[in-house]
C-alpha positions as CSV (number, residue, x, y, z in Angstrom):
1,M,-103.1,54.3,-26.4
2,L,-105.4,54.7,-23.6
3,R,-103.7,55.4,-20.2
4,S,-106.5,56.4,-18.0
5,S,-107.8,54.0,-15.4
6,A,-111.1,55.6,-16.1
7,L,-111.5,53.7,-19.0
8,L,-112.2,50.5,-17.2
9,F,-111.9,49.9,-13.4
10,F,-113.6,47.1,-11.4
11,A,-113.5,46.3,-7.9
12,V,-113.9,43.7,-5.5
13,L,-115.1,40.0,-5.0
14,G,-116.4,38.5,-8.1
15,I,-117.7,35.1,-8.0
16,S,-115.2,33.0,-9.7
17,G,-115.1,30.8,-6.9
18,L,-115.3,30.6,-3.1
19,P,-112.4,32.6,-1.4
20,A,-109.9,30.3,0.8
21,E,-109.5,32.9,3.4
22,P,-111.0,36.8,4.3
23,S,-109.5,39.2,1.9
24,R,-109.8,42.5,0.0
25,A,-109.6,42.3,-3.4
26,E,-109.7,44.5,-6.7
27,I,-108.4,44.7,-10.3
28,K,-107.5,47.9,-11.5
29,V,-107.1,48.8,-15.5
30,I,-103.4,50.7,-15.3
31,V,-103.1,51.0,-19.1
32,G,-105.8,50.7,-21.7
33,L,-105.3,49.2,-25.0
34,L,-101.4,49.1,-25.7
35,L,-101.1,49.9,-29.8
36,A,-99.2,47.5,-31.2
37,I,-95.6,48.5,-32.8
38,G,-95.1,46.7,-36.2
39,D,-97.5,43.6,-36.8
40,F,-97.2,39.8,-36.8
41,D,-97.4,39.9,-40.6
42,L,-99.8,37.5,-40.6
43,E,-103.3,37.3,-42.1
44,K,-106.4,39.0,-40.2
45,K,-107.8,36.0,-39.2
46,T,-104.7,34.6,-37.4
47,R,-104.1,38.0,-36.1
48,R,-107.2,38.0,-34.1
49,S,-106.4,34.6,-32.5
50,L,-103.4,35.2,-30.0
51,S,-104.5,32.6,-27.3
52,G,-101.5,31.9,-25.2
53,V,-98.4,33.9,-23.9
54,A,-95.2,33.7,-21.7
55,C,-92.7,36.0,-20.5
56,P,-89.8,34.7,-18.7
57,V,-86.9,37.6,-19.4
58,V,-86.9,41.4,-19.0
59,V,-84.4,43.4,-21.4
60,E,-83.9,46.8,-21.2
61,G,-87.3,47.2,-19.0
62,K,-89.1,45.2,-21.6
63,H,-90.9,41.6,-21.0
64,I,-89.7,39.1,-23.9
65,C,-92.8,37.1,-24.5
66,L,-93.8,34.1,-26.9
67,V,-97.3,34.3,-28.0
68,A,-98.8,31.5,-29.8
69,F,-102.1,31.6,-31.8
70,D,-105.4,29.1,-32.1
71,E,-104.7,29.6,-35.9
72,G,-102.1,27.5,-38.0
73,A,-99.0,26.3,-36.3
74,E,-96.6,29.2,-35.4
75,A,-95.8,31.3,-32.7
76,R,-94.0,35.0,-32.2
77,T,-91.9,36.4,-29.7
78,I,-93.2,40.2,-28.7
79,A,-91.3,42.8,-26.2
80,I,-93.8,44.7,-24.1
81,N,-94.0,47.0,-21.1
82,E,-96.7,49.6,-19.5
83,A,-95.8,52.2,-22.2
84,E,-95.0,50.0,-25.2
85,Y,-96.0,47.2,-27.1
86,E,-93.7,45.9,-30.1
87,V,-94.5,42.6,-32.2
88,R,-92.0,40.9,-34.0
89,K,-92.6,39.2,-37.3
90,K,-89.9,36.8,-37.4
91,S,-91.8,33.4,-37.4
92,I,-91.5,30.5,-35.0
93,D,-92.6,27.5,-37.2
94,L,-94.3,24.8,-34.6
95,G,-94.7,22.7,-38.3
96,P,-95.8,21.3,-40.1
97,G,-96.9,24.2,-42.0
98,D,-100.3,22.7,-43.3
99,S,-101.4,21.6,-39.7
100,E,-103.9,23.3,-37.8
101,M,-102.2,22.9,-33.8
102,D,-105.0,25.1,-32.4
103,S,-102.0,26.4,-29.7
104,E,-103.9,27.6,-26.6
105,A,-101.8,27.9,-23.9
106,V,-97.7,28.9,-23.7
107,A,-96.0,28.6,-20.2
108,A,-92.1,29.1,-19.4
109,D,-89.8,27.9,-17.2
110,G,-86.1,28.8,-16.5
111,A,-84.8,27.2,-19.9
112,F,-87.8,26.2,-22.4
113,Y,-91.2,27.6,-23.4
114,Y,-94.1,25.2,-23.8
115,V,-96.8,25.2,-26.4
116,S,-99.5,23.2,-25.9
117,G,-102.4,22.7,-28.4
118,S,-105.8,22.4,-27.4
119,H,-106.0,18.6,-27.9
120,A,-109.6,19.0,-28.9
121,D,-111.6,17.9,-31.8
122,K,-112.9,20.9,-34.3
123,R,-116.1,22.7,-33.0
124,D,-118.2,23.1,-35.9
125,P,-118.8,20.4,-37.7
126,C,-117.4,17.9,-34.9
127,E,-114.0,16.7,-36.6
128,V,-110.8,14.9,-35.3
129,N,-107.9,17.5,-35.3
130,G,-104.8,15.5,-34.8
131,G,-102.7,18.7,-35.2
132,S,-104.1,20.2,-31.9
133,H,-102.8,16.8,-29.9
134,R,-99.2,18.4,-29.5
135,L,-97.2,19.8,-26.8
136,V,-93.9,21.5,-28.0
137,R,-90.8,22.5,-25.9
138,I,-88.9,25.4,-27.3
139,A,-85.2,26.2,-25.8
140,Y,-84.7,29.8,-25.3
141,D,-82.0,32.0,-24.5
142,P,-82.4,33.1,-21.2
143,T,-80.5,36.4,-21.4
144,T,-82.6,37.4,-24.6
145,G,-85.9,35.3,-24.2
146,L,-85.8,34.7,-28.1
147,P,-85.8,30.8,-29.2
148,L,-82.4,29.3,-30.0
149,R,-81.8,28.9,-33.3
150,K,-79.2,26.7,-35.5
151,S,-76.7,28.9,-38.2
152,N,-79.8,28.1,-40.5
153,G,-82.3,29.8,-38.7
154,K,-84.0,26.5,-37.5
155,L,-85.1,26.2,-34.1
156,K,-82.2,24.7,-32.2
157,D,-83.5,22.7,-29.7
158,L,-87.5,21.6,-30.1
159,E,-89.0,18.6,-28.6
160,D,-92.2,17.4,-30.1
161,G,-92.4,13.8,-28.3
162,F,-94.9,14.3,-25.5
163,D,-97.8,12.5,-25.4
164,I,-99.9,13.7,-22.4
165,T,-102.7,11.4,-22.7
166,K,-100.5,9.0,-20.9
167,V,-100.7,10.9,-17.7
168,L,-104.1,11.4,-17.7
169,S,-106.7,9.9,-15.2
170,D,-109.1,7.5,-16.7
171,D,-112.3,10.2,-17.0
172,L,-110.3,12.6,-18.5
173,R,-108.8,10.3,-20.8
174,G,-112.2,8.9,-21.8
175,S,-113.3,12.7,-23.0
176,V,-110.3,12.6,-25.5
177,G,-111.9,12.7,-28.8
178,K,-115.6,13.9,-27.8
179,C,-117.2,16.9,-29.2
180,L,-117.0,20.0,-27.2
181,G,-119.5,21.0,-24.7
182,S,-120.6,19.8,-21.5
183,D,-123.3,17.5,-22.4
184,K,-120.7,16.0,-24.9
185,G,-117.8,15.7,-22.2
186,G,-115.2,16.9,-25.0
187,F,-111.5,17.7,-23.9
188,D,-109.9,21.0,-24.3
189,I,-106.7,22.7,-22.8
190,E,-106.9,26.3,-22.5
191,G,-104.3,27.3,-19.7
192,M,-100.8,26.0,-18.8
193,A,-98.4,27.0,-16.0
194,A,-94.6,25.9,-15.3
195,F,-95.1,25.4,-11.5
196,D,-92.4,23.8,-9.0
197,G,-90.8,21.7,-11.8
198,R,-94.2,20.5,-13.5
199,L,-96.4,21.7,-16.3
200,Y,-100.4,22.0,-15.1
201,F,-102.8,22.2,-17.5
202,G,-106.0,23.7,-16.9
203,L,-109.2,22.2,-18.8
204,R,-112.2,24.5,-20.2
205,G,-113.7,21.0,-20.8
206,P,-114.9,19.0,-19.4
207,T,-116.1,20.4,-16.4
208,A,-118.2,18.6,-13.3
209,P,-120.8,19.4,-10.9
210,D,-119.5,20.4,-7.3
211,E,-121.7,18.0,-5.2
212,T,-120.3,19.8,-2.0
213,A,-121.6,23.2,-2.8
214,A,-124.8,24.5,-0.9
215,G,-126.9,25.9,-4.1
216,G,-125.0,23.9,-6.8
217,G,-121.4,25.0,-8.6
218,T,-118.8,23.5,-10.8
219,V,-115.5,22.0,-10.8
220,A,-113.0,22.5,-13.5
221,Y,-110.4,20.4,-14.0
222,V,-106.1,20.6,-13.7
223,F,-103.7,18.1,-14.7
224,E,-100.2,17.9,-14.1
225,A,-97.4,16.5,-16.6
226,G,-93.4,16.5,-16.5
227,T,-91.2,18.7,-18.6
228,S,-89.8,16.3,-21.1
229,P,-91.2,13.2,-22.5
230,S,-89.1,10.9,-20.5
231,L,-91.5,12.1,-17.4
232,V,-94.6,11.9,-19.2
233,T,-95.7,8.2,-18.7
234,Q,-98.6,6.5,-17.4
235,D,-96.7,5.6,-14.0
236,D,-96.5,9.6,-13.4
237,A,-100.4,9.6,-14.0
238,R,-102.3,11.3,-10.8
239,D,-105.8,12.2,-10.1
240,P,-106.4,15.7,-11.4
241,F,-107.5,18.4,-9.3
242,R,-110.5,19.7,-8.9
243,I,-110.7,23.5,-9.1
244,R,-114.5,25.2,-7.5
245,V,-115.8,27.7,-9.8
246,A,-118.5,29.4,-10.5
247,S,-121.3,28.0,-12.5
248,G,-120.8,28.1,-16.1
249,R,-117.3,28.9,-15.7
250,A,-114.1,27.1,-16.7
251,I,-110.1,27.8,-17.0
252,R,-109.5,30.1,-19.9
253,D,-105.6,30.6,-18.8
254,M,-103.1,30.1,-16.2
255,A,-99.6,31.9,-14.9
256,S,-97.4,30.8,-12.4
257,V,-96.7,33.3,-9.4
258,D,-94.6,32.7,-6.3
259,G,-96.5,29.9,-4.0
260,G,-99.2,29.4,-6.7
261,I,-101.0,29.7,-9.7
262,L,-103.6,32.7,-10.8
263,L,-106.5,31.1,-12.6
264,L,-108.0,33.6,-15.8
265,L,-111.3,31.9,-15.6
266,G,-114.1,32.5,-18.4
267,P,-116.8,30.5,-20.1
268,D,-117.0,27.1,-20.6
269,D,-118.3,25.8,-24.0
270,D,-122.0,26.3,-23.1
271,N,-122.1,29.5,-21.4
272,R,-120.7,32.5,-23.5
273,D,-122.3,35.2,-21.1
274,V,-121.1,34.4,-17.8
275,G,-118.0,36.8,-18.0
276,W,-114.8,36.8,-16.9
277,S,-112.4,37.0,-13.6
278,I,-109.4,36.4,-12.1
279,A,-108.2,34.0,-9.1
280,L,-105.3,32.8,-6.7
281,W,-104.6,29.0,-6.1
282,K,-102.4,28.9,-3.6
283,V,-101.1,25.3,-4.7
284,D,-100.8,22.7,-1.9
285,E,-99.9,19.7,-3.5
286,Q,-101.1,17.2,-0.9
287,A,-104.1,18.6,0.6
288,D,-105.3,19.9,-3.0
289,R,-105.6,16.1,-4.2
290,K,-108.4,15.4,-1.2
291,A,-110.9,17.6,-1.6
292,S,-112.4,20.2,-4.4
293,V,-110.0,23.2,-4.0
294,N,-110.7,26.9,-2.9
295,T,-109.5,29.9,-4.7
296,T,-109.2,33.6,-3.6
297,D,-111.0,35.6,-5.9
298,L,-109.5,38.7,-7.1
299,G,-112.0,40.2,-8.8
300,P,-114.2,40.3,-12.1
301,L,-112.1,41.1,-15.7
302,D,-114.8,43.2,-17.9
303,L,-112.9,44.5,-21.1
304,S,-115.8,44.2,-23.1
305,E,-115.7,48.1,-23.8
306,A,-112.1,47.6,-25.1
307,K,-112.9,46.8,-28.7
308,R,-111.3,48.9,-31.2
309,A,-113.5,50.1,-34.5
310,Q,-111.0,48.4,-37.3
311,C,-109.9,44.8,-37.0
312,D,-111.0,43.9,-34.0
313,K,-114.1,41.1,-33.6
314,E,-115.0,40.5,-30.1
315,V,-113.2,40.9,-26.9
316,K,-112.0,37.3,-25.3
317,P,-109.6,37.7,-22.6
318,E,-107.3,34.0,-23.4
319,G,-104.1,35.1,-22.6
320,M,-102.6,36.1,-19.5
321,A,-98.8,37.2,-18.5
322,V,-97.5,37.7,-15.1
323,L,-95.0,41.3,-15.7
324,T,-94.5,41.7,-12.0
325,S,-95.6,40.8,-8.5
326,R,-95.0,42.8,-5.3
327,A,-95.8,42.9,-1.6
328,E,-98.2,45.7,-0.5
329,G,-98.9,45.7,3.1
330,S,-100.4,42.0,4.0
331,G,-101.0,41.5,0.6
332,E,-99.8,41.4,-3.0
333,V,-100.1,43.3,-6.3
334,Y,-100.1,41.2,-9.5
335,R,-99.3,43.3,-12.6
336,L,-100.8,41.4,-15.6
337,A,-100.7,42.1,-19.0
338,I,-104.0,40.6,-20.3
339,F,-104.8,39.4,-24.0
340,S,-107.8,38.8,-26.0
341,D,-108.9,36.1,-28.7
342,G,-110.8,38.4,-31.4
343,M,-108.5,41.6,-31.2
344,C,-105.9,42.1,-33.9
345,D,-102.5,41.3,-32.2
346,G,-103.8,40.2,-28.8
347,G,-105.1,43.9,-27.8
348,P,-103.1,44.0,-25.0
349,M,-104.2,45.6,-21.5
350,I,-102.3,46.2,-18.3
351,V,-104.0,45.3,-15.2
352,D,-103.3,45.0,-11.2
353,A,-104.5,42.0,-9.3
354,I,-104.7,43.1,-5.9
355,L,-105.2,41.3,-2.8
356,S,-104.7,42.2,0.8
357,A,-105.7,40.5,3.9
358,D,-108.6,42.3,5.8
């Protein structure tokens, strides 16, 4: 395990979007790669595909989280803090067993975990993947963070009746079923956060030109849905939020905090080398629907040197969980666990995203 922040230290004011207000921001790596205690008992390709995480409960100093993978159709739980990372073998079956859910996002509120498939077609070749068009809700025990189970071991309360296409705007609904890539306009969910009683979904695609930005720019879309199928109807459809991001970037994960949502930003479907960053969206439900949304940039996130010689394939930050947040002077410090698709068991690192007013 590498603990030195000298392993990786990256500071201030990257280019994820335009700052909402003058601020000083930086991202510090607090703990390098946390080595897993145990393993997920999954084949290597799946172990390298962790793409979503949410950590709603703390038990004996460890954050209990649900993690999901973009291979197969199952999830696992983990326990993590700044010193240890324990992975659990017990499967959380999102079924059916032969499906490819392509789970890309996990969120949690006070009672449920939510796991979203990408709702995208397969990439290569471009083929329909019906298994990815799912949003699953799982009840958990708020004292342990573990999914509730029946006496036979099956999940006690699993809801699989969501159809989130009902709440999409006409333009976004027209992107569903198209091939990925900006020239094709395909639909792809990559992030999700439970915020203010609703679910917010962030898209990797499609994106659109930001016609208000000097010199050009991009907007990434976020749309909302209710937390039960009865609240996901066409009557609940609203126009999406348009989040201003740097050209070539899109949303790769989301996590709720007091007053807003943290955005993990990374390459869209056509620009693999633009890098990653973290931004804070201070959500104003009414104002943010009127114009493209400015975010507060918290800095670049470069973990490219973190790859280990064995098992890891590539470093692609795609999972972000808020462990703690605390006031510091006039600002805020968010302690985050960052997980990477392409690294065995997610290869988590602990970082502080620091924001303070000038």
